[in-house]
N, CA, C and O of each residue as an XYZ file, in Angstrom:
308
protein
N      -3.885      9.073     10.764
C      -3.468      8.058      9.824
C      -2.135      7.517     10.321
O      -1.137      8.238     10.325
N      -2.110      6.279     10.733
C      -0.911      5.632     11.265
C      -0.173      4.949     10.121
O      -0.699      4.024      9.501
N       1.038      5.402      9.843
C       1.809      4.747      8.805
C       3.269      5.134      8.904
O       3.619      6.172      9.465
N       4.094      4.298      8.362
C       5.518      4.590      8.293
C       5.732      5.591      7.174
O       4.897      5.700      6.276
N       6.837      6.323      7.211
C       7.100      7.247      6.105
C       7.130      6.519      4.771
O       7.641      5.405      4.666
N       6.580      7.160      3.766
C       6.520      6.567      2.433
C       7.694      7.102      1.626
O       7.903      8.314      1.568
N       8.467      6.209      0.999
C       9.583      6.683      0.174
C       9.072      7.633     -0.909
O       7.961      7.467     -1.410
N       9.881      8.625     -1.265
C       9.489      9.596     -2.293
C       9.309      8.938     -3.653
O       8.410      9.310     -4.408
N      10.129      7.995     -3.963
C      10.064      7.312     -5.250
C       9.864      5.821     -5.010
O      10.521      5.249     -4.141
N       8.975      5.182     -5.757
C       8.744      3.757     -5.559
C      10.003      2.901     -5.629
O      10.075      1.874     -4.955
N      10.975      3.286     -6.407
C      12.161      2.459     -6.568
C      13.280      2.825     -5.597
O      14.312      2.155     -5.563
N      13.086      3.880     -4.808
C      14.187      4.341     -3.960
C      14.360      3.504     -2.702
O      15.474      3.059     -2.422
N      13.303      3.273     -1.937
C      13.429      2.604     -0.658
C      13.511      1.094     -0.756
O      14.275      0.468     -0.023
N      12.743      0.505     -1.642
C      12.720     -0.946     -1.869
C      12.492     -1.739     -0.591
O      12.945     -2.879     -0.484
N      11.798     -1.156      0.380
C      11.463     -1.872      1.608
C       9.945     -1.884      1.752
O       9.283     -0.898      1.427
N       9.396     -2.983      2.231
C       7.946     -3.032      2.441
C       7.508     -1.940      3.421
O       8.261     -1.552      4.314
N       6.297     -1.460      3.239
C       5.740     -0.519      4.201
C       4.224     -0.695      4.280
O       3.593     -1.232      3.370
N       3.668     -0.232      5.381
C       2.231     -0.330      5.620
C       1.581      1.012      5.339
O       2.044      2.055      5.800
N       0.508      0.967      4.582
C      -0.260      2.151      4.245
C      -1.616      2.021      4.930
O      -2.333      1.046      4.703
N      -1.974      2.993      5.764
C      -3.261      2.962      6.454
C      -4.005      4.268      6.221
O      -3.399      5.300      5.932
N      -5.322      4.209      6.349
C      -6.167      5.392      6.189
C      -7.488      5.132      6.886
O      -7.816      3.997      7.231
N      -8.239      6.203      7.087
C      -9.587      6.089      7.647
C     -10.589      6.296      6.523
O     -10.543      7.304      5.819
N     -11.478      5.352      6.359
C     -12.447      5.375      5.273
C     -13.306      6.643      5.317
O     -13.757      7.116      4.274
N     -13.535      7.193      6.507
C     -14.386      8.381      6.632
C     -13.689      9.662      6.222
O     -14.337     10.703      6.114
N     -12.394      9.615      5.993
C     -11.636     10.822      5.660
C     -11.281     10.828      4.172
O     -10.362     10.120      3.760
N     -11.990     11.610      3.365
C     -11.745     11.617      1.916
C     -10.305     11.958      1.529
O      -9.788     11.420      0.550
N      -9.652     12.845      2.284
C      -8.264     13.203      1.965
C      -7.337     12.015      2.184
O      -6.447     11.770      1.369
N      -7.530     11.283      3.260
C      -6.703     10.103      3.519
C      -6.946      9.031      2.472
O      -6.004      8.390      2.005
N      -8.204      8.833      2.100
C      -8.533      7.831      1.074
C      -7.883      8.215     -0.253
O      -7.311      7.365     -0.935
N      -7.970      9.479     -0.613
C      -7.380      9.947     -1.862
C      -5.863      9.761     -1.859
O      -5.290      9.290     -2.842
N      -5.217     10.130     -0.756
C      -3.772      9.964     -0.635
C      -3.388      8.488     -0.747
O      -2.449      8.143     -1.465
N      -4.108      7.622     -0.042
C      -3.807      6.190     -0.060
C      -3.995      5.614     -1.462
O      -3.185      4.806     -1.917
N      -5.053      6.025     -2.140
C      -5.300      5.525     -3.494
C      -4.186      5.958     -4.441
O      -3.727      5.166     -5.264
N      -3.750      7.212     -4.327
C      -2.664      7.699     -5.174
C      -1.384      6.898     -4.939
O      -0.708      6.510     -5.893
N      -1.052      6.652     -3.675
C       0.160      5.876     -3.375
C       0.006      4.442     -3.891
O       0.936      3.894     -4.483
N      -1.152      3.838     -3.671
C      -1.409      2.481     -4.164
C      -1.152      2.419     -5.665
O      -0.406      1.559     -6.134
N      -1.770      3.332     -6.422
C      -1.637      3.318     -7.878
C      -0.183      3.543     -8.299
O       0.311      2.884     -9.214
N       0.489      4.465     -7.637
C       1.880      4.771     -7.966
C       2.780      3.553     -7.775
O       3.587      3.225     -8.645
N       2.637      2.893     -6.645
C       3.522      1.770     -6.335
C       3.178      0.525     -7.152
O       4.083     -0.174     -7.609
N       1.914      0.237     -7.343
C       1.529     -0.936     -8.141
C       1.976     -0.740     -9.591
O       2.443     -1.678    -10.237
N       1.831      0.473    -10.089
C       2.286      0.764    -11.465
C       3.795      0.562    -11.591
O       4.286      0.193    -12.657
N       4.531      0.805    -10.505
C       5.986      0.639    -10.510
C       6.401     -0.810    -10.254
O       7.592     -1.109    -10.168
N       5.413     -1.718    -10.129
C       5.727     -3.132     -9.993
C       5.671     -3.690     -8.580
O       6.020     -4.851     -8.361
N       5.241     -2.888     -7.623
C       5.131     -3.369     -6.250
C       3.886     -4.243     -6.102
O       2.945     -4.121     -6.886
N       3.878     -5.109     -5.116
C       2.740     -5.964     -4.804
C       2.003     -5.370     -3.615
O       2.625     -4.871     -2.677
N       0.673     -5.422     -3.657
C      -0.146     -4.882     -2.581
C      -0.917     -6.018     -1.912
O      -1.464     -6.896     -2.580
N      -0.948     -5.980     -0.595
C      -1.640     -7.000      0.182
C      -2.550     -6.343      1.201
O      -2.152     -5.409      1.897
N      -3.784     -6.844      1.284
C      -4.696     -6.427      2.347
C      -4.345     -7.229      3.589
O      -3.879     -8.365      3.500
N      -4.571     -6.633      4.728
C      -4.327     -7.318      5.989
C      -5.691     -7.692      6.571
O      -6.500     -6.816      6.878
N      -5.942     -8.988      6.722
C      -7.241     -9.453      7.206
C      -7.343     -9.333      8.722
O      -6.361     -9.017      9.393
N      -8.527     -9.584      9.255
C      -8.736     -9.525     10.700
C      -7.908    -10.579     11.428
O      -7.627    -10.431     12.617
N      -7.511    -11.650     10.722
C      -6.651    -12.689     11.306
C      -5.176    -12.351     11.112
O      -4.300    -13.178     11.368
N      -4.906    -11.111     10.651
C      -3.552    -10.618     10.400
C      -2.843    -11.401      9.286
O      -1.618    -11.518      9.287
N      -3.618    -11.931      8.344
C      -3.066    -12.595      7.164
C      -3.026    -11.593      6.025
O      -3.807    -10.642      6.004
N      -2.124    -11.800      5.080
C      -2.013    -10.936      3.909
C      -2.630    -11.619      2.700
O      -2.342    -12.779      2.408
N      -3.488    -10.878      2.000
C      -4.144    -11.358      0.797
C      -3.846    -10.355     -0.309
O      -4.132     -9.166     -0.164
N      -3.271    -10.828     -1.414
C      -2.899     -9.907     -2.481
C      -4.136     -9.251     -3.087
O      -5.151     -9.906     -3.323
N      -4.033     -7.939     -3.335
C      -5.114     -7.189     -3.963
C      -4.577     -6.523     -5.228
O      -3.396     -6.190     -5.329
N      -5.478     -6.341     -6.181
C      -5.087     -5.781     -7.464
C      -5.784     -4.460     -7.760
O      -5.445     -3.780     -8.728
N      -6.757     -4.096     -6.929
C      -7.477     -2.836     -7.069
C      -7.600     -2.188     -5.704
O      -7.710     -2.871     -4.686
N      -7.579     -0.866     -5.691
C      -7.707     -0.150     -4.430
C      -9.148     -0.241     -3.936
O     -10.088     -0.002     -4.694
N      -9.313     -0.587     -2.670
C     -10.627     -0.646     -2.037
C     -10.543      0.151     -0.734
O      -9.876     -0.285      0.204
N     -11.203      1.306     -0.655
C     -11.091      2.144      0.539
C     -11.618      1.483      1.809
O     -11.271      1.905      2.912
N     -12.451      0.454      1.668
C     -12.986     -0.231      2.854
C     -11.927     -1.026      3.598
O     -12.128     -1.367      4.764
N     -10.821     -1.326      2.966
C      -9.782     -2.140      3.605
C      -9.079     -1.393      4.736
O      -8.787     -1.989      5.773
N      -8.807     -0.124      4.560
C      -8.171      0.763      5.533
C      -6.734      0.398      5.922
O      -6.128      1.084      6.746
N      -6.187     -0.665      5.344
C      -4.801     -1.022      5.636
C      -4.280     -1.935      4.536
O      -4.928     -2.913      4.165
N      -3.102     -1.604      4.022
C      -2.433     -2.432      3.017
C      -0.941     -2.465      3.310
O      -0.382     -1.541      3.901
N      -0.323     -3.539      2.886
C       1.131     -3.642      2.938
C       1.604     -3.644      1.487
O       1.130     -4.429      0.666
N       2.538     -2.760      1.189
C       3.117     -2.690     -0.150
C       4.532     -3.243     -0.092
O       5.347     -2.837      0.736
N       4.802     -4.181     -0.995
C       6.072     -4.914     -0.984
C       6.698     -4.834     -2.365
O       6.027     -5.102     -3.362
N       7.979     -4.469     -2.443
C       8.621     -4.417     -3.755
C       8.760     -5.814     -4.348
O       9.051     -6.779     -3.641
N       8.548     -5.904     -5.646
C       8.739     -7.171     -6.338
C      10.233     -7.453     -6.384
O      11.018     -6.577     -6.749
N      10.626     -8.645     -6.024
C      12.047     -9.006     -6.017
C      12.527     -9.234     -7.438
O      11.942    -10.017     -8.186
N      13.576     -8.557     -7.796
C      14.167     -8.718     -9.116
C      15.351     -9.657     -9.003
O      16.288     -9.402     -8.246
N      15.308    -10.726     -9.744
C      16.379    -11.732     -9.664
C      17.557    -11.364    -10.544
O      17.511    -10.449    -11.367
N      18.606    -12.123    -10.326
C      19.785    -11.845    -11.156
C      20.763    -12.981    -11.080
O      21.818    -12.931    -11.712
């Protein structure tokens, strides 16, 4: 599973990161789904990366994607 370290708390790092997994590995899928749910619940945005390397926002975890970028929602002030 190729990925950058995931911050321990969704609000701690506040930097985008890529989450990847292999669809054939149930443990990786489970881990990725848990992180997806944790970060989206904390207000982060999730994007699938298409074959053309474009980002498309997703609202539900889909194990077939095998790669997502999670980006913190910018809080204005």
